[in-house]
C-alpha positions, -999 to 999 in steps of 0.1 A, spaced: 0 0 0 15 33 -10 -3 51 18 15 31 46 39 59 55 9 83 59 -10 57 81 22 52 101 26 89 106 -11 93 116 -7 64 140 23 79 156 5 112 160 -25 94 177 -1 76 200 16 109 210 -18 124 217 -26 94 239 -54 83 216 -45 47 221 -76 32 204 -69 52 172 -32 44 174 -40 6 177 -63 7 147 -38 25 125 -7 5 135 -27 -27 131 -35 -16 95 2 -11 88 13 -45 102 -15 -63 83 -2 -47 51 35 -51 59 41 -80 82 78 -71 84 74 -35 95 94 -38 127 88 -1 139 51 -6 134 52 -39 152 71 -24 182 48 6 184 17 -16 183 32 -36 211 38 -5 231 2 6 225 -12 -27 236 10 -28 267 -3 7 276 -38 -7 274 -27 -37 295 -35 -62 267 -4 -82 271 -17 -115 256 -26 -97 224 8 -80 223 28 -112 226 25 -125 190 35 -91 176 66 -88 198 75 -123 190 73 -114 153 93 -82 158 121 -100 177 123 -128 152 128 -103 123 152 -80 141 173 -97 168 195 -67 174 170 -45 193 175 -46 231 143 -25 235 123 -51 217 136 -80 238 131 -58 269 94 -53 260 91 -90 253 105 -97 288 79 -73 303 51 -90 284 63 -125 294 64 -115 330 29 -101 330 17 -133 314 33 -153 342 59 -169 319 90 -164 340 114 -186 321 105 -168 288 108 -135 306 143 -144 318 154 -154 284 142 -121 268 157 -99 295 189 -118 292 189 -112 254 183 -75 260 212 -73 284 235 -91 260 227 -64 234 229 -35 259 242 -41 294 239 -4 304 202 -2 311 193 -3 348 156 -11 341 165 -43 324 188 -55 352 160 -46 377 133 -64 358 154 -95 353 161 -95 390 123 -96 397 121 -127 375 149 -143 395 129 -135 426 98 -152 411 119 -182 403 134 -183 438 170 -176 426 176 -150 452 214 -146 450 211 -139 413 182 -115 420 203 -95 445 232 -94 420 209 -79 393 194 -53 416 229 -43 427 239 -39 391 208 -18 384 217 4 414 253 8 402 239 21 369 214 44 386 220 52 423 186 69 425 166 38 413 140 35 441 123 5 426 155 -15 425 162 -8 462 126 -19 469 130 -51 450 162 -58 467 145 -53 500 118 -78 490 145 -104 483 163 -98 515 130 -100 534 124 -135 519 158 -145 530 151 -133 566 179 -107 564 156 -82 581 181 -55 590 194 -54 554 159 -55 540 148 -25 561 179 -6 550 170 -13 514 134 -2 519 145 29 537 168 38 509 140 33 484 117 56 504 144 83 508 143 84 470 106 79 464 86 86 496 53 75 480 65 42 466 37 20 480 55 -12 473 83 -1 496 59 7 524 42 -27 519 76 -45 520 86 -26 551 54 -37 567 62 -73 559 95 -71 576 81 -56 607 53 -82 607 79 -110 605 96 -94 635 63 -93 654 65 -55 656 28 -51 647 24 -14 655 52 -6 630 39 -31 605 4 -16 606 17 19 602 36 8 571 7 -11 556 -16 18 563 7 42 544 9 17 515 -29 14 514 -34 51 515 -10 56 485 -21 26 464 -52 8 478 -53 -15 448 -18 -29 455 -22 -67 456 -27 -80 492 -22 -47 510 -58 -43 523 -59 -78 538 -24 -75 553 -33 -42 569 -66 -55 584 -50 -88 596 -23 -68 614 -49 -46 629 -65 -77 643 -32 -88 657 -33 -57 679 -71 -61 687 -76 -26 673 -113 -26 663 -121 10 654 -142 10 623 -135 -27 619 -170 -37 607 -168 -11 579 -133 -22 570 -143 -59 568 -173 -50 546 -150 -30 523 -125 -58 521 -151 -85 514 -167 -62 487 -133 -58 471 -128 -96 471 -162 -102 456 -154 -77 428 -125 -99 418 -96 -78 432 -65 -93 447 -71 -74 479 -61 -100 504 -41 -131 509 -65 -160 516 -52 -167 550 -60 -132 563 -96 -136 552 -102 -167 573 -105 -148 606 -126 -120 590 -153 -138 570 -175 -168 578 -183 -172 541 -169 -201 522 -180 -183 490 -157 -154 499 -128 -178 508 -132 -194 474 -132 -161 455 -102 -148 474 -82 -180 468 -91 -181 431 -81 -145 425 -49 -149 446 -38 -181 429 -46 -167 394 -25 -136 402 4 -152 422 6 -189 414 -10 -197 381 -3 -229 363 18 -213 336 47 -237 339 49 -267 316 39 -296 339 69 -317 348 48 -348 353 35 -357 319 12 -386 327 37 -414 333 26 -441 357 53 -448 382 59 -484 391 73 -489 426 71 -515 453 58 -489 477 38 -457 473 62 -428 474 47 -402 497 62 -367 499 54 -340 524 64 -303 516 64 -279 546 81 -248 560 71 -261 595 92 -292 601 106 -276 632 91 -260 664 57 -253 649 21 -265 657 20 -284 624 50 -305 634 37 -311 669 5 -325 654 21 -346 626 52 -360 643 37 -393 655 18 -398 622 51 -397 603 65 -423 627 35 -446 623 32 -446 585 32 -482 573 67 -486 558 57 -519 542 34 -499 518 48 -463 519 82 -447 514 83 -413 531 100 -382 518 102 -349 535 109 -317 516 117 -291 543 115 -256 529 118 -240 564 148 -235 587 165 -261 608 161 -246 643 181 -273 660 151 -283 682 143 -317 696 112 -319 674 134 -312 643 157 -341 652 127 -363 658 112 -354 624 144 -359 606 145 -395 619 109 -401 609 113 -401 572 131 -425 548 145 -394 531 146 -360 547 156 -333 522 165 -299 536 159 -276 507 151 -242 521 178 -225 501 169 -242 468 147 -226 441 111 -237 434 122 -251 401 151 -271 417 128 -286 444 101 -295 419 127 -312 396 141 -332 426 105 -343 435 99 -354 399 133 -372 397 124 -391 429 91 -402 412 70 -391 441 35 -405 437 16 -384 461 28 -349 471 13 -333 502 13 -295 507 13 -289 545 14 -251 540 -14 -240 516 -15 -202 520 3 -200 553 36 -182 560 65 -193 539 44 -214 514 61 -223 481 30 -229 460 49 -226 427 65 -260 435 31 -275 431 22 -252 401 50 -270 382 31 -303 388 61 -325 398 39 -353 411 8 -371 396 -13 -366 428 -11 -333 448 -29 -328 481 -38 -298 502 -36 -308 539 -37 -294 574 -18 -261 571 -45 -242 554 -81 -249 563 -97 -240 530 -96 -244 493 -65 -233 473 -86 -229 441 -57 -242 421 -61 -266 392 -29 -284 402 -41 -293 437 -62 -325 433 -75 -332 468 -82 -316 502 -82 -338 533 -112 -331 556 -139 -349 576 -176 -350 577 -178 -322 603 -154 -296 587 -168 -302 552 -203 -312 545 -216 -327 512 -232 -294 504 -197 -278 505 -183 -296 475 -191 -268 451 -170 -243 472 -138 -263 468 -118 -268 437 -102 -299 451 -119 -332 454 -128 -338 491 -113 -367 510 -135 -373 541 -119 -391 570 -143 -409 594 -135 -390 625 -114 -358 626 -91 -348 598 -65 -335 623 -38 -359 635 -24 -358 670 8 -368 687 2 -389 719 39 -385 728 34 -348 736 48 -344 771 29 -325 798 53 -311 823 52 -323 859 54 -287 870 28 -280 896 17 -245 885 -3 -224 910 -28 -198 899 -8 -172 918 22 -180 895 1 -170 865 -17 -140 880 -50 -159 882 -76 -157 911 -70 -186 934 -106 -196 940 -127 -181 912 -138 -195 879 -112 -192 851 -122 -191 815 -94 -192 789 -86 -189 753 -51 -195 740 -60 -187 703 -40 -161 685 -52 -126 691 -61 -120 655 -89 -146 659 -107 -125 685 -136 -106 668 -155 -78 687 -187 -98 687 -170 -128 704 -153 -106 729 -186 -89 737 -201 -123 745 -171 -131 766 -176 -99 786 -213 -108 791 -202 -142 804 -178 -126 828 -205 -102 841 -229 -132 846 -202 -152 865 -192 -131 894 -155 -124 898 -145 -149 871 -114 -143 850 -105 -146 813 -70 -159 806 -57 -150 772 -25 -154 752 -4 -122 750 12 -113 716 20 -76 720 15 -48 745 -9 -30 722 -33 -59 721 -33 -61 759 -41 -24 762 -68 -25 736 -85 -56 751 -85 -41 786 -99 -9 771 -126 -29 753 -134 -48 786 -139 -15 804 -162 -2 777 -183 -33 781 -186 -28 819 -159 -54 830 -130 -46 853 -100 -48 830 -80 -66 857 -102 -96 852 -83 -101 819 -51 -121 826 -25 -125 799 -2 -156 795 31 -153 778 43 -181 754 59 -210 771 76 -243 761 50 -269 749 52 -292 780 48 -262 804 21 -247 782 1 -279 783 6 -282 821 -7 -248 828 -40 -256 811 -49 -274 843 -53 -240 860 -83 -231 838 -118 -243 841 -132 -239 806 -117 -230 772 -138 -205 752 -134 -207 714 -134 -180 688 -152 -174 655 -152 -173 625 -117 -189 629 -120 -216 656 -93 -233 677 -73 -259 659 -40 -270 675 -50 -249 706 -82 -270 709 -62 -302 707 -37 -289 733 -66 -281 757 -83 -315 752 -50 -334 756 -44 -315 788 -79 -324 801 -95 -289 797 -130 -289 781 -134 -267 750 -166 -249 743 -172 -239 707 -198 -225 684 -198 -243 650 -191 -220 621 -199 -221 584 -164 -226 570 -137 -252 573 -117 -228 596 -147 -224 618 -156 -260 623 -123 -276 633 -129 -274 671 -163 -291 665 -146 -318 646 -122 -325 675 -150 -325 700 -170 -350 679 -140 -372 676 -135 -372 714 -172 -379 721 -181 -344 735 -207 -331 711 -225 -314 740 -198 -288 739 -207 -277 704 -231 -248 703 -252 -243 672 -258 -206 678 -240 -177 695 -267 -174 721 -264 -211 730 -226 -207 732 -230 -179 757 -257 -195 778 -238 -228 780 -206 -211 791 -225 -194 820 -244 -226 828 -212 -247 831 -195 -220 852 -225 -218 876 -229 -256 878 -197 -272 890 -212 -307 891 -222 -305 854 -187 -292 844 -171 -319 866 -191 -346 848 -178 -333 814 -142 -332 827 -146 -368 839 -160 -378 805 -131 -361 788 -106 -379 810 -123 -413 802 -125 -405 764 -91 -390 760 -73 -423 753 -103 -444 743 -119 -424 714 -105 -417 679 -91 -382 685 -59 -392 701 -57 -427 686 -29 -419 662 -25 -455 650 -61 -455 639 -57 -422 623 -26 -434 603 -46 -463 589 -74 -440 578 -53 -414 561 -33 -442 545 -65 -457 531 -72 -422 516 -37 -421 501 -42 -456 486 -75 -446 471 -59 -416 455 -30 -438 443 -53 -465 429 -72 -439 408 -40 -425 394 -26 -459 386 -58 -468 368 -56 -436 347 -87 -422 364 -91 -385 373 -93 -375 410 -127 -379 426 -143 -375 461 -132 -401 486 -150 -412 517 -129 -434 541 -149 -458 562 -144 -461 599 
């Protein structure tokens, strides 16, 4: 066409005037007429990128770079597009080609560093950020990205220094404030974390995850001002499809499985999509034993380890070969040593990239790979997104759906997940006959004879307690607790202390509700045997909603302390009820909040009734399924065998019900 130069000129004018729709139309006409017009291809790509239509831009940039392989700018744009399309390996290749052509562009080093971050190659990421900074000492984003990497590596002091440098250059860089908040959160400095999240949210409220992180941290401090409005705003944002919150944060804020599913789906799509070519390509492994792999950050002093330890030891080694992939630190603890000895192969791989770990799992021909993290702290979901194993399972760490196509099953029971819940879970549901939660009967209870005076408790008054994390305490639940205290004269409420701000806020809230703040007593964290022993000082454990007691409920029941719960509507809100059913104490499961409140008061006022429940708990403790770890091992192994048999037969995953 003889008028191509004029169309190109008009397109360029439209682009310069920010008339992107007109520019797209005209550049498209040029490249349709002249498929080798590299300038038009590149400019069309830039227009589509500006309109955030990256998938449409990809074929045009691929054509441009295949025609002209000497343009670093084209390869740079191809890298940006690949990154936005969650194709990290492709992004890495294109940024590397751009750098080979022109190593003096700070932005290219910075963006390649972010890809190394995504791939878990943290040393290479830091090297790229440092190179970008050496080329541009005022590159705030590069400092911020370096801070993110250092934060992942738990190099907190260095991470804060990097974020502070970024903010000295760009005070309104929301990503730096968010990252700074993450470091303070990891350090349990919640006041400073909240201030940083709040600043990030005020600058860029649409920043992925910041709204949920801010609100979750506020709950850590039991700061409830305008909380109802803020929860409503967050859930509305989640329902609109925004990546407003990490799924874990929402568990304690919403009692809606619908919301949990939406949140997980948007989060997984944004953060951990299945864009990697699956490593497992359908081969049927042939082994004498089922190769069972567990992936976890928490194979150390962590509640997950304390629940799982005996199960690992009791797995039937005539039918299963056990592999641990530890992606968390070796803390040198006794439980770590015990866990290390519980597996046929214990692979410490915290410092290895997701790709390396996934390849090692595939090379070991693991049949069933179990994710013990889900969306909890330190999760490495991209290991599973690479599909290194034919069967992949969501279990224990995260009580909800991961909404990920590469997670086949979730392990549950008939209490935590009902038949009507199947539509709210992307995974196929494996229903165990009693409780889905394992327990370790070897957990020691210290011989220490604690006295109430030692813990600041009244010597001869009724003591309620709740050792759940502070972020699980909702104002409505706390209000009911205060009504219970008012109804039971001079009783006390014993809570776990996480930070001074939470103590001050809870005492203030008690006073507002007409309760002497000194009736709230706070327990500091203690070693597990001592913590279990001090449960004996309390009379009744009061549960929280919408996120109920999990390990804390098991702790209480193992120590002989009755737990009162109100059953919720989600997996997270029904775990304590599951445990109570499994230990034969359904009478401690309230169906409504009013019933929960009245039952707490009734048990406190009627010592004989409470004593009968305590006696029943003592009888049932070692005779019912909850703490029968051998029985539990056989049930979960039956579930694993059913998963394995379907895979061996070439059948897709399906719901599994394990018989008692």
